[in-house]
N, C-alpha and C positions, 0 to 999 in steps of 0.2 A: 851602152856606157855614155856618161855625160861628162866628158873632159872639157873643162871651161876653155873658151877661146876669147881672151880679152879683147881682141880686135873686133869682135862682134858685139861687144857689150856697151852699155851706157851707164852713166852714174845715176844711181837711185838715191843715195844719201851721201852728201859731201862731208868731209871731216869738219870739226868745229874750229879749225885754224889751219894755217899753212906750215909745212915743215915737219921734221921728225917729232914723233910723240903725239901728234894730233890724229886721232883715228875715228872713223865711223865704220863699223863692221860687226863681225861675229854674228851674222844674221841667223834667224830661225823663221821660216815662212810657213804659213798655213793658207790654203784656199778654202773659202767657205761662203756660200750664198752669193756668189758672183763677185766677191772681194778677195784680194790677197792681203792678209794681215802679216805684218813684218815686225818682229822684235829684234832689236839690235843694241849694241853697246857703243856709247860715246866716251872718248878718252882724251885727256890732255897729258902733257909730259909729266913724268915723275917730279914731284915737288909743286905741281900746278893743278893737281886733282886726280891724276891717273884715271881709272875707269869711274867717272863721276856720275853716270846716269845710264839707265836702260830706257829706251823709248819703244812704244808700240805705235805703228802707223798703218794706214790701210790705203789700198789703191784699187781702182777699177781696171786699169790697164797694165798693172805690174811694174810700171816705171815711175809714175808721178804719185807721190805719197802725201797724205795728210796725217799729221801727228794726232793721235787720240789720247795718249797717256805718256807721262814721264814719271819714272821712279828714280829717286836719287840715292846715292850711296849713304847719305846721312839718314834717310828714311829706313834703310836696311841695316843701319848700324854696322857698316863694313868699311874697311879701308879702301877697297876698290871692287868694282863690279866687272865681271867678264861675261862670257857668252850666255845669253838667256836661251831657254827652250820654251817655245809656245806650242801647246797641244790642245786638241779638242777630245774630250772623252766620248765613249760610246753613247752616253746619255745626253750629249750635247753641251755639257758645261765646259768651261775653259780652265786651263791651268798654265801658270807661268813658273818655270823653274829658274832660279837665279843663282849664279856662281858668285860667292861672297868671300872676300879675303878677310882673315882674322887680323885684327889690329896688331901691328908690331911683330908679325911672324910671316913665314912663307906658307902657312896653312890656309887651305881653302875648304869651304863647305858649300853645300847646295841647299837652298831653301825653296819652298813652294808656296804659291798663293792660288786659291781657287776663286772663280767668279762666274756669274751667269753671262757676262759680256766682257770682251777684252779691254774695254774702256773703263772697267770697274774694279780692276785689281787694287786691293788695299794693302799696303805694306804692313799695316797693323795686324793683318791676318796671317802673315807668313809663319811657316813652321819649318824646322830643319828636317830634311828627309835623307840627306847623305852627309853625315857629320864628319867623315874622315876620322883620323885618330892622331895620336902623337907622332906616328911614323909616316903618315900618308895624308897628303892633301888631295881633295877630290873636286873637280871642276869640269865645266864645258860638256854637260851631258847631251847625248843624242837619245831621244826617247820616242818609241813607236809602240802602238797597240796593234798586234798582229796575231792571228790565230787564237784569239781569246786570252792572250798573255801580253803583259807590258814588258817591253824589252828596253834595256838601257846600256849604253856604252859611255864610259866616262874616262877622262884624262886623269891619271893618278900619278902623283909626284912623291918621291922619297924625301923625307924631311930630316933624317938623322944627321946628314952633313949639309949645312946650308950652301956650300959651294957646288953641290950636286943636285940641288932641288929643281933645276931646270929640266932634268931628265924626266921622261914620261913614257908610260905605256898606257894601253887602253884596256881597262877591265870591263867585264860584262856582268850584268845583274838582271834578275827577273822579278816580277811582282804580279800579284793578283789584282791589286787596286791602284798601282802607280804611286803608292805612298810608302808602304813598307817593302823594302828591297832586300833580296837575297843575292849576295855576290856568288858568281859562278866561275871566277878565275879570270886570267888574262886572255883576252880574245885576240889582241894584236900586239906583238912585241917588236923591238928594234932589231935591225940586221947589222951586225958588226961589219965594218968595212964598206958599207953602202951609204948613200945619201941620206938615209933615215936612221943612222946608227945611234943618234943621241936621244931622239924622241919620236913617238908616233901617237897621234891623236885622231881618232875616228871623228869625222865631221858630218857624214851623211851615210845612210844605209838604205838599200832597196832590197826587197825580197823578189826574186825572179825564179819562179818554179821551185826547184830543189836547190837553188844556188842563192847565196847571199852576196851582194856586191856592196862593198864599203869604200867610201872615199876618205882619205885621211891626210892630215898635215904631218910632214916629216922634216927633220933637221939633222945635220951631221955634227953640229958643234954647239957649244953654249953661245958662241958669237952669232949664230943664226936664230937665236931666240927672238921671237916676234916677226921673223921673216921666213916662216915655214912655207914649203911648197906642197902641192897636192899630188898624192899618189892614189893608186887603186889596189885594193885587196879583195880577195874572194874566198869563199869557204862553203862547205856543205851545210853549215848551220851558223847561227849567230854567235856562238861561243868560240868558234875556231876560224880565224881569218888569216890568210897568208898573203903577204905583199907580192905584187906582180911587177915584172920588169926591173930594169936597172937604173931608171931615171924617173924624175917626176913626170906626170902627164900634163901638168899645167903650172905655170909660173908667170911672174910679171915679165914684160918685154926685156927688162934689164937684168933678168935672172933673180930678181928679188921676190918678195913674198906674194903668194896667192893662196889664201887659206880660208877656213871656216865655210866650206861649201854647204849650201842648203838647196835641195831640189824639191820643187813642188809641181804636181801635175796641174795643168790648165787646159782649157779647151784648145785642141789642136796641137798639143805638145807638152813641153815642160818649161818652167821658169827656173833658171839658175841664179842664185844670189851668192856673192862671195866678197871677201875683203881683199883688196888689191893695193900693193904699194905703188905710190906715185913717184915720178922722178924726183920730187922735192923731199921725199922721205915720209910724207904723210900717207895715211891709209884711207881709201874711200870704199864705199859699199857699191858694188856694181851688179848689174843684172843683164842676162841675155836670154832670148827665147830660142828653144831648141825643138 
């Protein structure tokens, strides 16, 4: 199990400003040909841009990154961008899945771009792969190719009551090609009376023999929106996950948010990337080697 330990971490990507509302985070990491490629979201406060860009950067050591691509919310025709997902297909091509907010609503959709190289993603080539619907917003997918099947876990939000739209569960879908998805139901739900009673969002998944281990972001109230902490869920398969324990396994030192964990294997261990709340209220993207 890879429970983050912030005291062992370093800053990989700082936020674009100081104070609440300035975030760098929501990472998705891929190790390929001696490089770690990292996709992440940059955000300013509401009224100043929200999730205004997704960047892709690469690093030889996993800590010092050079930016190779920026995609803006205007290029994606969205009000705000959230967590991207970066994957390599079995044939070696690259895909970037982008969480996009629909203008003037609480609805979210997921669009996908394909390219031969992660520096070549063109927003003009984007297509919607998870549209959501009038009752559900879909965002922040975790996507893996395992056992000849594409697996997806996504954060799903109810839209019928705007005051309840911060609630979330994690639904699971499968695909033969990673483009056309079939929903298989809710994989992880909230636990009434617990620290994760308001929302659960799977952030990383590993297959370990006959067991699936998932890391997830949880919160107990609407006030904890944006300050989720990390928990662990396990299951006999990817469609059925059960939260473990009675408390988060990782959080910021002050009890604030530690979320959007991404785990990538590297020579000699694993790299963890996650979004951590700073004492000034900003969020930074941190990494540690395990």
